N, C-alpha and C positions, 0 to 999 in steps of 0.2 A: 595261584597265578591265573588259572583258567577263569575263575570267578571274577577277578579284577578285569581281565580282558573283555569278558562278557558284559560286565557293568559299563565299561567305557564305550563299547559298541552300542549298547542300548541307550546310553546317554547321548551319544552322537546322533543316533537315529531320532531321538526325541527332539534335539535341537534343530535338526534338519526339517522335521515335520512342523515344528513351531514356526520356523522362518518361512516355510512354504505357505503355511496358513495365513501368516501376516501379509505375505506378498499378494496372495489371492484376494484377501480382504481389502487391502489398499487399492489394488487394481480395479476391483469391482466398484469401490467407493468413488474412484476417479471417474469412471464411466457414468455413475449415478449423478455426480455433480455436473458433468457436461450435459447430461440429459435434462437436468433442471434448467441449465442455461438456455437450451434450445427452446424452452417453453416461455422465455421472456419475450414478449411481443416486440417485434421490429428491432431487436438487439443484434447489431452486426459486430462480430468479434474481430477486434484489431490486435489485441495483445492480452496475454493472460499470465498469471503466476499461480502455480499450484503449491499448496502447503505441504509440509513434510508428512509422509504417510497419507497423502491426499486428504489432509484434515480440512482444507478449505480450497475454494477456487475464487480468485479475484480476476475478473475479466474487464476489459476496457473497450468501449465503443468510441473510437476517436471521431467518427463522423457526426454522431449525435451528442458527443461529449458526455457520455454516461459511464458510470462504474457500477459493476455488479459484484457484490460480495456474497458468496454462496457457501452455506454450511449444509451438512446432511439434513438438519432439521429446521433450517430457516434460511432466509435470504433477504438482502436489501439492495435496492437499486437507487442510486443517487446521482445528480448531475455534478459536473466539475465545480460549478459555482457554489455548491453547498460546502465545499471543503474550506474550513477556516484555519485549521492548525493541524500539524502532524508532530508527533512525539515518538521517539524511540526510547523504550524503557527496558531495563534489566531489573526484574522484579518490580519494585515500586520506585526505582531511581531513574530519573530522566537523564538519558545519555546525550540526546540531541533534540532540538526543537526548531520548528519553522512556523511562523505565523503570517497569514496573508496581509498584504498592505491594506486591504479593504477594511480590516478590523478597526484601524485607527480613525476611520471616517464614518463609521456606522455604529450608532449607540446600541442597537439591538445585537449586533455582532459582538460588541465589547461586553455586553451583559452575558452572552453565552460563553465567551472565552474566559471571563473572570470567575465563572462558577468553579467550585472545587470539585474535580473529578472524583468518582468513587474509587476506593482502594482496589487494587488488582488482587488482593489477598494472596500474596506469595506463599509458596509451599514452605513448610517448616524445615529449617536447616538444622543439620546436626551441629552440636556444640564443637567449636574449635576448627570447623571446616568451612572454608570460603567457597560457596557454590552458587551458581545462578540457576534458579529453578525454572525461570521462564523469560523469554525475550518477546516483547510485544511492541507492535506499532499501534499507537492510539491516535485515531482520527477524530477531530472535533468537527461536527457538522452543524450547519446553521439552523436546521429544523429538527423537530421531534422532541418529545418529552425527555428522552435520554440521548443527548447529542454526542456521546462518546462511543466510538466504535473501536473495540480492541481487536486487533488481528494477531493471533498467537503464532509467532514464527517458531518458537521452541517452548514446549511445556513438558517438563520432566514427568509429570503425573500421567498424562494422557498419550504421549507420543513415543513412549519407549515400550516396545513389545506389548502393545495393547494395554498399557498401564502398569506393567510389572516393573518393580524396582529391584529385582534380583541382581542385576548388573549395575554397578556404580558408573553411570555414564553422564552424570550431571556436573562433573567438574569442568574447569575452564578448557581442558584439552579434549573434551568429548567431541566426537565427529558430528553428532547431531546438534550440539550447541553451536559449533562453528558453522554448520550449514544454516542453522536458524538465524545466526547473526548476519551471515551473507545475504539471506533472504530479506532480512529487515533492511539492509542497506539498499537492496533492489527496490523495495517498496518505498523507501525514503526518497530515492531518486525519481521514481515514478510520480509520487504525489507532489514532490517539489516542482516537477515540470507542469503538473496540473495547476498548481498555485500560480506559477509563472505565467501560464497561458491565460488564466482568468484575470490576474492582476494587469497583464498587458492590455487586455480589452478594456478593463476598468479605467486605466490611465488614458486611453484614447478617448473615451466617451465623457470623462469627467471635465467639468468646467473649473479650472483652477483659479484660486485667489493669487494675488501677487506673492504672498508668503509661500504658498504651495508651489508656485512656479519655480521659486528658488530651490526648494527642497528637491524637486524632481527634474531640475534642469539638466542633470547628468543622464537621467534615464530617457528623457524624451527624444533627444537626437538619435539614440540607438534605435528606438522604436520606429522613428521616421525612416531611418536608413534601412531597417529590415523591411518595412512596407514598400519602400521604393524598389528594393531588390525583387520583391514578389511581383510588383507591377511590371517590372522590366522582363521578368521571366514569362509572364502572361503575354506580353507583347511579342517576345521572341517565338512563343509557341503559336501565335496567331489568335489567341483568345481575346486579345484587345487590339483594336485598330490604332494607328498612330494618333488619331484625334481623341479616341477614348483614353489612351494612355496619357496624353497631355492634360486632359480634363481631370483625371483622377490624381495626377501628379500635382496639379495646381491646388486642388482641394486639400491634399495631404499637407502641402507646404504652408497653406494658410492656417 
């Protein structure tokens, strides 16, 4: 009995030390990622999403319309306008997808989006058990030899106790899986807003054919109404004089 009690105590101490070491490691890695962000020239942090166990840092500069994706060993900074498509995947299965309106009007964008992405190489699953090994947001960018940027929201191999698979936490009820799925939804909403922002500007600047005017006839009035509201707010705040407001309003309606 004494031996069993001693063994349980030692095992409990071991688990506590393991959890503490993981906590310290992830906290230090989070600081390291933010330090890397500080070294990006003229990047003004507006919003950020931190990966599970501080595996990545995704930061947004709304003023300059830039996104920074930072990993411990690498980083990439890209403008809003380079985002062509977003996909949420569980292993290699696409759960949701969103494509920018610009793709349909740009042959080079169509070429990028039509390329077959590389496989995510999902982890091997045990026979007879339905498990999700990884949840990924895959971003397709307009430039670069490798246009696909995978953001791993949940990865059973690397994000569980430093890679240990001793505890079976990869099933659908896993807390880390649920958190990873929730994070993927947050990223999906963020990049959907980015696509909306760029598409909105694209629609404003594009000269439409008669056929295109019919296609976008529902979208254009809403864009005009939004811009009128912004102009009115600027007038109320005193940033625009009544004359300037009238001039901008006339240009917009024309």
